[in-house]
Structure formats: C-alpha cells, structure tokens
C-alpha positions in Angstrom: -28.3 26.2 -25.5 -30.4 23.9 -25.5 -31.4 21.7 -22.1 -31.2 18.3 -22.3 -34.6 16.4 -20.8 -34.6 13.2 -18.4 -38.0 12.1 -18.3 -38.4 10.4 -14.7 -40.2 7.2 -14.0 -42.8 7.1 -11.4 -41.2 5.1 -8.2 -42.6 2.0 -8.3 -40.5 -0.2 -5.0 -36.9 2.2 -6.6 -34.6 0.5 -4.4 -35.4 -2.7 -5.7 -35.0 -1.4 -9.4 -31.9 0.5 -9.3 -30.5 -2.4 -7.9 -31.4 -4.8 -10.7 -30.5 -1.7 -13.4 -27.2 -1.6 -11.1 -26.6 -5.4 -11.0 -27.7 -6.0 -15.2 -24.8 -2.8 -15.8 -22.2 -5.1 -13.7 -22.6 -8.3 -15.7 -22.7 -6.9 -19.6 -19.5 -4.5 -18.2 -18.2 -8.5 -16.5 -19.3 -9.9 -19.7 -16.9 -7.3 -21.5 -13.8 -7.5 -19.5 -13.8 -11.4 -19.4 -14.8 -12.9 -22.8 -18.0 -14.0 -21.3 -19.9 -15.9 -23.7 -22.8 -16.8 -22.1 -22.0 -20.2 -20.3 -20.7 -19.8 -17.0 -21.6 -23.4 -15.6 -21.3 -27.0 -15.8 -23.1 -30.1 -14.0 -26.7 -30.8 -13.5 -27.2 -31.6 -9.5 -28.8 -28.6 -7.5 -25.3 -28.7 -4.9 -23.3 -28.5 -8.1 -25.4 -25.6 -9.8 -25.2 -24.0 -6.5 -21.1 -23.8 -5.7 -20.6 -23.4 -9.3 -22.5 -20.4 -9.0 -20.7 -19.0 -5.8 -17.2 -19.8 -7.6 -18.6 -17.7 -10.6 -19.5 -14.3 -8.4 -16.9 -15.3 -6.2 -14.2 -14.9 -8.7 -15.7 -12.1 -10.8 -18.9 -9.8 -9.6 -17.8 -9.0 -5.1 -14.5 -7.1 -4.3 -11.4 -8.6 -3.6 -11.5 -9.5 -0.6 -15.0 -10.5 0.2 -16.9 -13.3 -1.1 -20.7 -14.5 -0.9 -22.1 -17.8 0.3 -25.2 -19.8 -0.1 -28.0 -19.4 2.4 -30.2 -22.4 0.8 -31.6 -23.4 -2.8 -34.9 -24.0 -4.4 -36.8 -24.5 -7.3 -39.0 -22.1 -8.3 -40.6 -22.0 -11.7 -38.2 -24.1 -14.0 -35.1 -22.3 -12.2 -33.3 -22.9 -9.4 -33.2 -19.2 -6.7 -30.0 -19.4 -4.6 -30.3 -17.4 -1.8 -26.0 -16.0 -1.2 -25.0 -14.3 1.9 -22.8 -11.2 1.2 -21.5 -10.1 3.9 -25.0 -10.1 6.1 -27.0 -8.9 3.2 -28.7 -11.9 2.0 -28.9 -11.8 -2.2 -30.9 -14.5 -4.5 -30.2 -15.2 -7.6 -31.9 -17.3 -9.9 -29.8 -20.4 -12.3 -31.7 -22.0 -15.1 -32.0 -25.5 -14.5 -29.4 -27.1 -16.8 -27.1 -24.6 -15.3 -26.3 -22.7 -18.5 -27.8 -19.1 -17.3 -27.5 -16.6 -14.2 -29.5 -14.1 -13.5 -29.2 -11.6 -10.8 -32.9 -10.8 -9.7 -36.6 -11.5 -10.5 -39.5 -10.0 -10.0 -43.5 -11.9 -10.0 -45.4 -10.5 -12.6 -48.7 -12.3 -10.8 -48.4 -9.9 -8.4 -49.5 -5.9 -8.2 -47.0 -3.4 -8.1 -47.5 -1.4 -5.5 -47.8 2.7 -6.4 -45.8 5.1 -4.4 -47.1 8.9 -4.0 -44.5 9.7 -6.1 -45.6 11.0 -10.0 -44.2 11.1 -12.7 -42.0 14.3 -12.8 -39.7 15.6 -15.3 -35.8 17.2 -14.4 -33.8 19.1 -16.3 -29.7 18.8 -16.7 -28.3 22.0 -16.3 -25.4 23.1 -18.6 -22.6 25.6 -16.8 -24.2 28.4 -18.8 -27.6 27.6 -17.0 -26.2 27.8 -13.5 -26.7 30.2 -11.3 -23.5 32.0 -10.1 -22.6 32.3 -6.4 -19.5 33.3 -4.8 -19.4 30.3 -2.6 -20.7 27.7 -5.1 -21.6 24.1 -3.2 -20.8 21.2 -5.2 -23.1 18.5 -3.8 -22.6 14.9 -4.7 -25.5 12.5 -3.4 -23.8 9.0 -3.1 -24.6 5.9 -1.1 -21.3 3.9 0.4 -21.6 0.9 -1.4 -22.8 1.7 -4.4 -19.5 1.1 -7.3 -19.9 4.2 -8.9 -20.9 6.4 -5.3 -17.5 5.2 -4.9 -16.6 6.1 -7.9 -17.8 10.2 -7.6 -15.8 9.7 -3.7 -12.5 8.7 -5.2 -13.0 11.9 -7.8 -14.3 14.6 -5.1 -11.4 13.3 -3.1 -9.0 13.5 -5.7 -10.1 17.2 -6.3 -9.8 18.0 -2.0 -6.5 16.7 -2.5 -5.1 18.5 -4.7 -6.4 21.6 -5.0 -7.4 22.5 -1.3 -8.8 25.4 -1.6 -12.0 23.8 -3.5 -12.2 21.1 -0.5 -14.6 23.5 1.4 -16.8 24.2 -1.4 -17.6 20.0 -2.1 -20.4 18.1 -0.3 -21.1 14.3 0.0 -24.6 13.8 0.8 -26.2 10.4 0.7 -29.5 8.7 -0.4 -32.0 7.0 1.6 -34.7 7.1 3.5 -35.6 6.9 7.7 -38.3 3.9 9.3 -38.9 3.3 12.4 -36.0 5.2 13.5 -33.4 3.4 11.3 -31.7 5.1 8.9 -33.0 2.5 5.6 -29.9 2.5 2.2 -30.7 0.1 -1.1 -28.0 -1.9 -0.3 -28.9 -3.1 3.2 -28.6 -2.6 6.4 -24.4 -2.8 6.0 -25.1 0.0 3.9 -27.1 2.0 6.1 -24.5 2.0 8.8 -21.9 2.9 6.6 -24.1 6.2 5.7 -24.8 7.0 8.8 -21.1 6.5 9.8 -20.0 9.2 7.0 -22.7 11.5 7.9 -21.5 11.5 11.7 -17.8 12.2 10.0 -18.8 14.3 7.5 -20.5 17.0 10.3 -18.9 16.1 13.7 -15.0 15.3 13.1 -14.9 17.2 9.3 -11.6 17.8 9.2 -10.9 13.9 8.7 -13.6 13.1 6.8 -11.5 12.9 2.8 -9.1 10.8 5.2 -11.4 8.5 6.3 -13.1 8.1 2.6 -9.1 7.3 1.0 -8.6 4.5 3.4 -12.9 3.1 3.1 -12.6 2.9 -0.5 -9.5 0.9 -0.9 -10.9 -2.2 0.4 -14.2 -1.7 2.5 -12.4 -1.5 5.6 -14.2 0.5 8.1 -12.3 -0.3 11.2 -9.4 0.2 9.3 -10.1 3.5 8.0 -10.8 4.5 12.0 -8.1 4.2 12.8 -6.3 5.7 9.8 -8.1 8.8 10.2 -8.3 9.2 13.7 -11.8 8.8 14.1 -12.3 9.8 18.0 -15.0 6.5 18.3 -16.0 7.7 21.2 -17.9 10.9 19.3 -18.8 9.0 16.3 -20.9 6.6 18.6 -22.7 8.9 20.4 -23.8 10.5 17.0 -25.0 7.2 15.4 -27.0 6.2 18.3 -28.9 10.3 19.1 -31.5 10.7 17.1 -30.7 14.5 17.7 -27.1 13.8 16.1 -27.4 11.2 13.4 -30.8 10.9 12.6 -30.9 14.2 12.3 -28.4 15.0 9.8 -29.4 11.5 7.1 -32.3 13.3 7.7 -31.7 16.4 5.9 -30.0 14.8 3.0 -32.6 12.7 2.3 -34.8 15.4 2.5 -32.5 17.6 0.4 -32.4 14.3 -1.9 -36.4 13.8 -2.2 -36.0 17.9 -3.4 -34.2 17.4 -6.8 -35.7 14.0 -7.3 -32.5 12.2 -6.9 -33.0 8.6 -7.8 -29.2 7.3 -8.8 -25.8 7.5 -7.0 -24.4 9.4 -7.8 -26.2 12.6 -8.4 -24.9 16.0 -8.5 -26.3 19.8 -8.0 -24.5 22.8 -8.6 -25.3 25.6 -6.4 -28.8 24.0 -4.6 -30.4 24.9 -7.9 -30.7 21.4 -10.0 -28.9 18.6 -11.4 -25.2 18.9 -13.6 -24.4 16.0 -15.4 -20.2 15.0 -14.6 -21.0 13.2 -18.7 -21.4 16.8 -20.1 -17.7 17.8 -18.9 -16.2 14.9 -19.6 -16.8 11.7 -17.3 -15.7 10.9 -13.7 -12.5 12.5 -14.1 -10.7 15.3 -11.1 -11.2 17.1 -14.4 -14.4 16.8 -15.3 -15.9 17.5 -12.0 -13.2 20.1 -10.7 -14.9 21.9 -14.3 -18.3 21.4 -13.0 -17.6 23.0 -9.6 -15.8 25.7 -11.3 -18.8 26.5 -13.2 -20.8 27.8 -9.7 -18.1 30.3 -9.4 -19.7 34.2 -9.9 -15.2 34.0 -11.0 -13.8 31.5 -11.0 -10.9 31.3 -9.1 -7.2 30.9 -10.3 -7.1 27.5 -8.6 -9.8 26.2 -11.5 -6.7 27.1 -14.4 -5.3 23.5 -12.5 -5.6 20.7 -14.5 -6.5 17.8 -12.8 -6.3 14.6 -13.8 -8.1 13.5 -17.1 -8.4 9.5 -16.6 -12.0 7.7 -15.5 -11.6 7.1 -12.1 -12.0 3.6 -10.5 -15.4 2.0 -9.4 -15.8 0.0 -6.5 -13.4 -0.3 -3.4 -9.7 -0.1 -5.3 -6.1 1.0 -3.6 -6.1 2.6 -7.6 -7.4 5.3 -8.5 -7.6 4.6 -11.6 -8.1 1.7 -14.6 -11.4 0.1 -15.8 -13.6 3.1 -14.7 -17.1 3.1 -14.9 -20.0 4.8 -16.3 -23.0 3.7 -14.2 -24.8 4.1 -11.6 -27.1 2.5 -8.8 
C-alpha cells in the first residue's frame, strides 16, 4: 500500500503561523455556519467599529460564557488595529477603515523573518499495515489545552476510555510546547501554558482522576470546577506545578518527544512510538475511528476492539455536548 507523504515547511515562528491558520479556519467555518457574507460591521467612527468588532467576536468566535474586551485601537497602514483581551491574553485583530472586513492576523512584510534551526523534513503518515505491532501498544495524542481541535481529540479519547476501560492504559495524551527561562510556553499564551502543565501534573501524579478532570474541563474551560469534580488533591498539584523536578521535568519529556516526531499541530497521533498516523484515514475524529487506530497497534487484537463505538464526529472546543458541529482542523 502506498504511503502518504507530508512535506513539512521550515519552522519559521511556527506558533504564530499555526495560530493564524487556526483562526482562518474558524472564520471559514463560521462563514458557512452563520451564512456570513463578508460584511459584519457598520458605522464609521473608530470607537463604533471597535465596539462592533468586539460584539461580533463575542457573538460568534469565543467560547460560550466568555468574552473579549477592547484594550486599544490604533490606525496602522490604512486599517484599524484593535487589540483585544481574551482571558488575560492580548490578541490583535485588524479591521478595514470602512468597517467591512476583519482579519485575525497581520504580518509585517518589511521585516525579515528569522529562520529557526529546524530544516525541511519529510514526515510519513503511517497506515495500519505499516504499524509495528505490540502486545502493549500505546497511542499518543499531542494537543494543547485551548486548541478547539485538541479538545476535540481529548473528547474522543475520553469517550474511548469511558466506553472501553480496558484500553485506557493504552492511551496517553501529551502536550505541545517549550520551556524558556524555567517556564512552560504554549502557542495560545500563559493561560494555556499553565493549563497544559496542570493537566500534565494530574496525568503523572493523580492519573486515576485524569479522565474525570478532562471530561469536566472540556465542558466550559473552568479548571477550578473541574478540580473539584475530579477531587484533585490541590496541594499535591500545586507542588507539582511549582517544582521544576516534577512538572517541568514531565513537560520537557512531552516537548522533547513532540520534537522527535516532528509534531507541529494539535492534535497529532503517534502510534507505538513509531510515527504519525492520521485518524482521517480511519473515519475522522470519532470514538470508533480513533479506537481503530489504537487497535491497529496490537499484535493480537483483544475482543474489546470488536466493540463498535460512537461514529459521530466529536465537537470541537468547549462544550458539554459530545457531538454536533464536528470540526476537522488543527492548531
């Protein structure tokens, strides 16, 4: 069977590029979902446009129960740059001066982009036939905690662990990021970095409560409520998150492995410590499809692999509902 090839581009400030791609996907999705024609604003004054931009984002782009606020507005290169604050993270958006179109990222083309040390690589996506089998296979899912599509994959894996508990130990959710100056870094800012670290610590030191915590957190992004629901030992968690020999060490292992396998998007699946495998070759982000990916890793499939799970595409983003709108992107 022919292998599918993915060509990786040089890693030029990848976090910014990934966020840009995600935001474009969100706009396209919303264009289809809301029959959006391109014009969303009216009015001509700077303050009016800023207010209506905030209203549009709050009604259509952010998780239910959350909102952005306008921090500042400035005219730049014939457009308005509107800096917004979302859950402690400043995010700029750009709006045409007539208030007709909004852009979710801007790139300064007069400044040379600094190339990283990463070189162009080829990444092979495995098929089921390619997978080296194991008596104890492991399916690793690399995500970030505020990526809608990372949440979608976590929702799928939580469903598998709930419906077939015998497979839970064969699943490991890992996180994408970096460590700089003794601090965890993430593509969507400090809040996400801390949540990634929080989930890593729960996974490593309170593993029996990990799936319960995730299930609660994915409903609305309220980690305090999720900690209570999962009965997390907060003292132990705080110690892990502040001790560099614990939390940072666990996180560094995730980040190193992500680099080893060329992981650049949330979510990315790795099977049997061998290489990337795509859930879309098995049916998408459904419990049944991802269960099939995992079962490809067994030397001899256990009887539980014959159980048919939910075949609907899982919801992306924060929501209490398992399925509904679906989503096929990545961060």
